[in-house]
C-alpha positions in Angstrom: -13.0 10.1 26.4 -15.4 7.3 27.3 -14.8 4.4 29.3 -16.9 1.2 29.9 -19.4 1.5 32.8 -18.9 -0.8 35.9 -20.5 -1.5 39.0 -21.1 1.8 40.7 -19.8 1.4 44.3 -18.2 4.8 44.9 -21.2 6.3 46.9 -20.7 3.9 49.8 -17.4 5.5 50.6 -16.9 8.2 53.0 -16.2 10.5 50.1 -20.0 10.9 49.1 -20.2 14.4 50.3 -17.8 15.4 47.7 -19.9 14.0 44.9 -23.0 15.8 46.5 -21.3 19.2 46.2 -20.1 18.4 42.9 -23.4 17.4 41.6 -25.1 20.4 42.9 -22.4 22.9 41.8 -22.3 21.5 38.4 -26.0 21.4 37.9 -26.3 25.0 38.9 -23.4 26.2 36.9 -25.1 27.0 33.5 -28.4 28.5 34.9 -26.1 30.7 37.0 -25.2 32.5 33.7 -28.4 34.5 34.4 -26.1 36.5 36.8 -23.1 36.6 34.2 -20.0 34.5 33.3 -18.5 35.4 36.7 -21.2 33.5 38.5 -20.7 30.3 36.4 -17.0 30.2 36.9 -16.8 29.4 40.6 -19.6 26.8 40.5 -18.1 25.1 37.6 -14.5 25.2 38.9 -15.4 24.1 42.4 -17.7 21.5 41.1 -14.9 20.0 39.0 -12.5 20.3 41.8 -14.7 18.3 44.2 -15.4 15.6 41.6 -11.7 15.3 40.7 -10.8 14.9 44.4 -13.8 12.7 45.2 -12.7 10.4 42.4 -9.2 10.2 43.2 -9.8 9.4 46.9 -12.5 7.0 46.2 -10.8 5.0 43.4 -8.5 3.2 45.8 -8.5 -0.1 44.1 -6.2 -0.5 40.9 -9.3 -1.6 38.9 -11.3 1.6 39.6 -8.2 3.7 38.7 -7.7 1.6 35.5 -11.4 2.1 34.5 -10.9 5.9 34.7 -7.6 6.0 32.9 -8.9 3.7 30.2 -11.3 6.6 29.2 -8.1 8.6 28.1 -7.1 6.1 25.5 -10.5 5.9 23.6 -10.9 7.1 20.0 -12.6 10.2 21.1 -9.8 11.0 23.5 -7.2 10.5 20.9 -9.2 12.7 18.3 -9.2 15.5 21.1 -5.4 15.1 21.6 -5.0 15.6 17.9 -7.1 18.7 18.0 -5.2 20.2 20.9 -2.0 19.3 19.3 -3.2 21.1 16.0 -4.0 24.2 18.0 -0.5 24.2 19.9 1.3 23.9 16.4 -0.7 26.6 15.1 -0.2 28.8 18.1 3.5 28.2 18.1 3.8 29.3 14.6 1.6 32.4 15.1 3.0 35.9 15.0 1.0 36.4 18.3 2.0 33.1 19.9 1.8 34.7 23.3 -1.9 35.3 23.0 -2.5 32.0 20.7 -1.0 29.6 23.3 -3.7 30.3 25.8 -6.3 28.8 23.6 -4.9 25.1 23.5 -4.4 25.3 27.1 -7.9 26.6 27.7 -9.4 24.0 25.5 -7.3 21.2 27.2 -8.4 22.4 30.6 -12.0 22.5 29.6 -12.2 19.2 28.1 -10.4 17.6 30.9 -12.9 19.2 33.3 -15.7 17.7 31.1 -14.1 14.1 31.4 -14.1 14.5 35.2 -17.8 15.6 35.0 -18.6 12.5 32.9 -16.6 10.3 35.1 -18.2 11.7 38.2 -21.8 11.1 36.7 -20.9 7.8 35.4 -19.5 6.4 38.7 -21.8 8.3 41.2 -25.8 7.8 40.5 -26.2 10.2 43.6 -24.2 13.1 41.9 -26.0 12.4 38.7 -29.5 12.6 40.3 -28.4 15.7 42.1 -27.2 17.4 38.9 -30.4 16.6 37.2 -32.6 18.1 40.0 -30.4 21.0 40.3 -30.2 22.0 36.7 -34.1 21.5 36.4 -34.8 23.6 39.6 -32.3 26.4 39.0 -32.9 26.3 35.4 -36.7 27.0 35.9 -35.9 29.7 38.4 -33.6 31.5 36.1 -36.0 31.3 33.2 -38.8 32.6 35.3 -36.8 35.7 36.4 -35.9 36.5 32.8 -39.4 36.1 31.6 -40.6 38.2 34.5 -38.1 40.9 33.8 -38.7 41.0 30.0 -42.4 40.9 30.1 -43.2 42.8 33.1 -40.6 45.6 33.1 -42.5 48.0 35.4 -43.0 45.5 38.0 -39.3 44.4 37.6 -38.1 47.9 38.0 -40.3 48.5 41.0 -38.9 45.3 42.7 -35.3 46.3 41.7 -35.8 49.6 43.3 -37.3 48.0 46.4 -34.1 45.8 46.6 -31.8 48.8 46.1 -30.7 47.8 42.5 -30.4 50.1 39.5 -33.4 51.0 37.5 -34.5 51.1 34.8 -33.3 47.5 33.7 -32.9 46.7 30.1 -33.7 43.0 30.5 -33.9 41.8 26.9 -30.3 43.1 26.2 -28.9 42.2 29.6 -30.1 38.6 29.1 -29.0 38.2 25.4 -26.2 35.9 26.5 -28.4 33.8 28.6 -30.9 33.4 25.8 -28.1 31.5 23.8 -27.5 29.3 26.8 -31.1 28.4 27.2 -30.9 26.3 24.1 -28.3 24.2 25.6 -30.2 23.9 28.9 -33.5 22.9 27.3 -32.8 19.4 26.2 -31.2 18.8 29.5 -34.1 20.1 31.5 -36.7 18.2 29.6 -34.7 15.0 29.7 -33.8 15.4 33.3 -37.3 16.1 34.3 -38.4 12.9 32.4 -35.7 10.9 34.1 -36.6 12.1 37.7 -40.4 11.8 37.0 -43.3 13.2 39.2 -43.1 16.9 39.8 -39.6 17.1 38.0 -41.2 16.1 34.8 -43.7 19.0 34.9 -40.9 21.5 35.8 -38.8 20.1 32.7 -41.7 20.4 30.4 -42.4 24.0 31.7 -38.9 24.8 30.3 -40.2 24.7 26.8 -42.6 27.8 26.9 -40.5 29.7 29.0 -37.4 29.1 26.7 -39.4 30.3 23.8 -40.4 33.5 25.7 -36.8 34.2 26.7 -35.5 33.6 23.2 -38.3 36.0 21.7 -37.3 38.7 24.2 -40.6 40.4 24.1 -39.9 41.4 20.6 -37.2 43.8 21.6 -34.1 41.6 21.4 -35.0 38.2 19.8 -32.2 35.9 19.7 -31.6 34.9 16.2 -28.6 32.5 16.9 -30.8 30.8 19.6 -33.5 30.4 17.1 -31.1 28.9 14.7 -29.8 26.6 17.5 -33.4 25.3 17.9 -33.8 24.7 14.3 -30.3 23.1 14.1 -30.9 20.7 17.1 -34.3 19.8 15.8 -33.2 19.0 12.4 -30.2 16.8 13.7 -32.5 14.9 15.9 -35.1 14.2 13.1 -32.2 13.1 10.8 -31.1 10.7 13.5 -34.6 9.3 14.1 -34.9 8.7 10.5 -31.6 7.1 10.2 -32.4 4.7 13.0 -35.2 3.3 10.8 -33.0 2.8 7.7 -31.0 0.0 6.7 -27.0 0.4 6.6 -26.9 1.2 2.9 -29.7 3.6 3.0 -28.2 5.2 6.1 -25.0 5.8 4.4 -26.9 7.4 1.4 -28.7 9.7 3.9 -25.5 10.8 5.4 -23.9 11.3 2.0 -26.9 13.5 1.0 -26.7 15.6 4.2 -23.1 16.2 3.8 -23.3 17.2 0.2 -26.2 19.6 0.8 -24.3 21.1 3.8 -21.4 21.7 1.5 -23.5 23.0 -1.1 -25.2 25.6 1.2 -21.8 26.5 2.6 -20.2 27.1 -0.7 -23.1 29.1 -1.6 -22.6 31.3 1.4 -18.9 31.7 1.1 -19.1 32.6 -2.7 -21.6 35.3 -1.8 -19.9 37.2 1.2 -18.0 40.4 0.3 -14.3 40.1 -0.3 -12.3 42.8 1.4 -12.1 45.7 1.0 -15.9 46.5 0.7 -17.0 49.9 -0.6 -19.8 52.1 0.9 -23.4 51.2 -0.2 -22.2 47.9 -1.4 -25.2 45.4 -2.1 -25.2 42.4 0.2 -25.0 39.0 -1.5 -27.1 37.3 1.1 -30.5 38.2 2.7 -29.2 36.9 6.0 -27.3 37.7 8.3 -26.8 41.4 8.8 -24.5 43.2 6.4 -21.6 43.7 9.1 -21.6 40.1 9.9 -21.3 39.2 6.0 -18.4 41.7 5.9 -16.7 39.8 8.9 -17.2 36.4 7.3 -15.8 37.7 4.0 -12.7 39.1 5.6 -12.2 35.8 7.8 -12.6 33.7 4.6 -9.9 36.0 3.0 -7.6 35.4 6.0 -8.1 31.6 5.7 -7.4 31.5 1.9 -4.1 33.1 2.7 -3.2 30.8 5.5 -4.9 27.5 4.6 -2.9 25.0 6.2 -2.4 26.0 9.9 -4.1 29.5 10.0 -2.8 32.6 11.7 -3.1 31.2 15.2 -6.0 30.7 17.7 -7.9 33.8 18.7 -5.7 36.0 16.6 -7.7 36.5 13.4 -8.7 40.1 14.9 -5.0 41.0 15.0 -4.1 40.5 11.2 -3.5 43.5 9.1 -6.6 45.2 8.1 -8.8 43.6 10.7 -9.1 46.8 12.8 -9.9 49.0 9.8 -13.2 50.6 9.7 -15.8 49.4 7.3 -16.9 52.1 4.8 -20.4 53.1 6.0 -20.8 51.0 9.1 -18.3 52.7 11.5 -17.3 49.2 12.5 -14.1 47.2 12.1 -13.8 44.4 9.8 -13.3 42.1 12.7 -14.2 43.8 16.0 -13.6 40.7 18.3 -14.2 37.3 16.4 -15.6 36.0 13.3 -19.0 35.0 14.9 -18.8 31.7 12.9 -17.0 28.7 14.6 -16.0 27.1 11.2 -14.4 30.3 9.7 -12.8 31.0 13.2 -11.1 27.7 13.3 -10.4 27.5 9.6 -8.6 30.9 9.8 -7.0 30.5 13.0 -5.9 26.8 12.8 -6.4 26.0 9.2 -7.8 23.0 7.4 -5.8 20.8 9.7 -7.5 22.2 12.9 -10.9 22.3 11.4 -10.4 18.7 10.3 -9.5 17.5 13.8 -12.5 19.2 15.2 -14.7 17.6 12.8 -13.4 14.3 13.6 -14.1 14.8 17.3 -17.6 15.9 16.7 -18.2 12.9 14.2 -17.1 10.3 16.8 -19.2 11.9 19.6 -22.3 11.9 17.4 -21.7 8.5 16.3 -21.2 7.3 20.0 -24.7 9.0 20.7 -26.3 7.4 17.5 -25.1 3.9 18.6 -26.5 4.2 22.0 -29.9 5.4 20.5 -29.6 2.5 18.1 -28.9 -0.1 20.7 -31.6 -2.6 21.3 -30.6 -3.9 24.8 -33.0 -3.5 27.8 -30.3 -1.0 29.4 -30.0 1.1 26.2 -33.7 1.3 25.9 -33.9 3.4 28.9 -30.8 5.4 27.6 -32.6 6.4 24.3 -33.9 9.6 25.8 -30.4 10.6 27.1 -29.0 9.9 23.8 -31.7 12.1 22.1 -31.1 14.9 24.6 -27.3 14.8 23.7 -27.9 14.8 20.0 -30.3 17.6 20.2 -27.7 19.6 22.4 -25.0 19.0 19.8 -27.1 20.2 16.9 -28.4 23.3 18.9 -24.9 24.3 20.3 -22.8 24.0 17.0 -25.7 25.4 14.7 -25.9 28.3 17.1 -22.2 28.8 17.0 -22.3 29.4 13.3 -23.5 32.9 14.0 -22.8 33.4 17.8 -20.0 33.7 20.3 -16.4 32.9 19.7 -15.9 29.2 20.1 -13.0 30.0 22.3 -15.1 31.7 24.9 -14.5 29.6 28.1 -18.0 30.0 29.4 -19.6 28.8 26.0 -17.3 25.9 25.6 -17.7 25.0 29.2 -21.4 24.9 29.0 -21.4 22.4 26.3 -18.8 19.9 27.7 -20.5 20.1 31.1 -24.2 19.6 29.8 -23.1 16.9 27.2 -21.4 15.0 30.0 -24.8 14.6 31.9 -26.9 12.6 29.4 -23.9 10.8 28.0 -22.9 9.5 31.4 -26.7 8.5 32.1 -26.8 6.7 28.8 -23.7 4.7 29.6 -24.3 4.0 33.1 -26.3 0.7 34.3 -28.0 2.5 37.1 
């Protein structure tokens, strides 16, 4: 869904105020998760609405409209269409099609919103700058509030009492969801601060220790999925940096080795998760994660093996027979809500067809970021940090999603498409 950048002349129109509002709203959307998902939705939705109206009203010339529409016919766009089509087909054939059909609609709307964000930041340097400033400023405020609440609980409760809010406040548990979002914010805040310079660079770097403190949760509610996300983002970035220094043949060998290693690790995990039904006091086959999550993965794998082509329908794996049964010795359902693993979730709900389509989307997106990082032009040299931020974000988000929220969660998917659009647009822009 990427089009070639052109001369950015949209900011001189009388629609500039729409871009300003959109940039600020979109920049504040993910940090607003500190207040909950309901706080993010209006900022994201209103920002996308302003971006869409502004782009439509500002693209009065046929050439401008053609550039925006051209982005809808790129390989990434076609791969996204195929993925949505796979979800639609799986949903239509599902026994719970009413619930399942909501997912391809949600995915299409979220990706469409992400494309509008990308076009906004690509066409409007002002909106891009405002988004970077807003995400850094609001991100630091949100992180500081969480750290204060987690590590100074008495002072936090005293302040909440003074403000008339409920006390005591269990900050580590209340901010567990936000802890996962911080790993997506981190690379964008650091890169955004570096791009803006001056005091913004200091604020961006301050996000690093604050994020570490938030993830640790004062030792009471450490976010394991966030830690895995940081490791995944770091590993992917290191592999890309190594790949940039290799010849094409060596690079292909590195990619083949990484893919084979990932497949071997995945095969080991899948062959050691328990097959349903489990029995009480059964010995876990893996040291990590917790036993219930291993049971969930084993049940989901069994669903996939019984429905390998198109799955059982998006967001319906928890409705298959046996999913609501209680696991012996755990007093928990086999699948209480979702599989806590995006690979198993998509494989069981849209089959190998849907999973292959998503992998294609991610490979094309990663390849684009790699090509930007590998470019030697003077413009691209300035874009290298943006590409690195996007690469780290990809690794962090998708690694975290291996043991985290449902990939169909609107706020989680929207956070990714919004944040990835910022460095990607900056890397493609000439300004």
